[in-house]
N, C-alpha and C positions, 0 to 999 in steps of 0.2 A: 275851421280854420288851416292851413296848409303849412303847421311847424315842420315839415321836411324839407319848404322851401324858404325856409331860413338862409340869408348871409353872411357867414361867419363876420362879428362885429356888430349886427344886428342884435336887437332884442326881441324876445319871442315870452309870448304870454300862453303860462300853462296852470291850469286848477288854480287859477286867482293870486298866480303871481306874475310879477314880470322879471325875466332873466337876460341877464346881459351875456353876449357869447363873446370869446377870445380866439383866436390864431395863436397858436405856440407852436412852432416849427409848420410840419404839416398837416397838425392837426386840428380840428374846431372842438372847444372845449366851454361848457358852459363856465361863466366866470364866476359864479359865489352856487354855493351849497342847495340843493333842492331841499324846500318845505310843503313839500305835498304830502299828505296824511292819507292820502288813495290813493293807488295802482296806474296805470295809465288807462284803464277799461272805465274807471268810476267806483271799483268797489274800496271800500274804507279797508286801512290796513290797520290790523291789531295796535290801541294805542291804551293810553293812559293806565300802564302796567306799576304796579310797585316795581321796587326794585329785585325782590324774590321771583317776581311773575318776572319779569323781564328775563332774569338767569334762566326761567326753569320753562320758558315756553319751546315749542318745537314750531312755531308759526311766527309766521311773518310779524315783525313788530317797527314800530314805530315811537320815538321819545322826541322831547325838549328838554335841552340843559334846564336843569332850574326847574324842571315840571312837578308841581304836586309837592310830595313829602319826600322825593328822591332824592340822596345828598348831592351838596354843591358847597362849591366854592365860587363867590360871585365878586371876587375879589381880581382886579385887570388894570390895565396902563391906562385906559380909559375914562378910569373913576364909574364905570356904569357895573350896574349890579348884572350883573349876567344868570344870578337866581331869578330874575324877573324873567317867567316865561315868554312874555309876546317882543320883551326886547330881545332877548335870547334866540325866538327864531325868528324875528328879524334882521338880526345880527350873523349867527349861527347857521340857521336852515334848520333841518331835522336830523337826527338819528336814527337811523335804520341797522336794526341785525342782519344778521348772512339768509338768515330765511326769508326777509321782503327781498331783499338782493338777487336770489335765482328763483323766485318765484316768477312764473310764465304769461304772469299779468303785468310783469314788467313796471318800474318804479319812472322812468322817462319817458319822454312825449315820444309819439312816433318820429323816427328816423333817429332817434338818438338812445343808448343805450348805457348802461354802466362800464368804466369801462375793463377789461382786460388787464392782467399781470403784465401782457407782452406790449399794450398798449400804457400802462404808465414808466414801462423801462424807457420808452421811444420819449415819454415826456421828461422821466427822469435825465437820461441820456440831452435832452436840447437843452434842459435846464442847465448845463454844467457838471452834471452826476450825483450820486448820492448826498455828497456831502453839502452841495451846492441846493439843491432842490427846494429839500425841505424849507427854508428861510426864503425862498422864490413862490412859494405857493401859498403859504398864512398871509392873515389876513393884515391890510395896511395898519389896523389899531386892534388896540383889547387887548394882547398879548399881556402877561404878565412877566413882569421887568424890562418892560420896554421891548422885548422880545419879535418883533412884528414885522410881515413879508410885504410880500405881494400877493394880489385876490388871489382865493382860490379854485379851484377847480371839479368841477361831480361829471353832470355826464357828457360823453360824448358823441361827437355826428358820426353817426353809420359812414 
């Protein structure tokens, strides 16, 4: 399929998940966090690491909050248990270390990329600056003490 041809606001299918897209100012972003356990070329990202293995690896790695025996605080305002791997993956997406982000095999689908610092700054400015952007990028539910916000963003259209 032609992932590069998706118009902002359309849904995009990538490695078994469907992602919404959203326009923020002049930029197009995923409207939710990435849930892929493979690089763009289909090769697996190292996963299922213990906390100490995660800290020590110099390879790209992926994790899910609450996975296996990792430390986890499952409390949230929605009453759901974030330590449940399946729920956490569907709600929060995956966690990636910097090695996976920098890997030339890429995390995002073709035509998309992990945003640069400058692109985050443009987004932050569009959302009212550093003091307001964090709340604007948080999900609409599930944050401790009802500290909810708007949908999160991850991959950015090239």
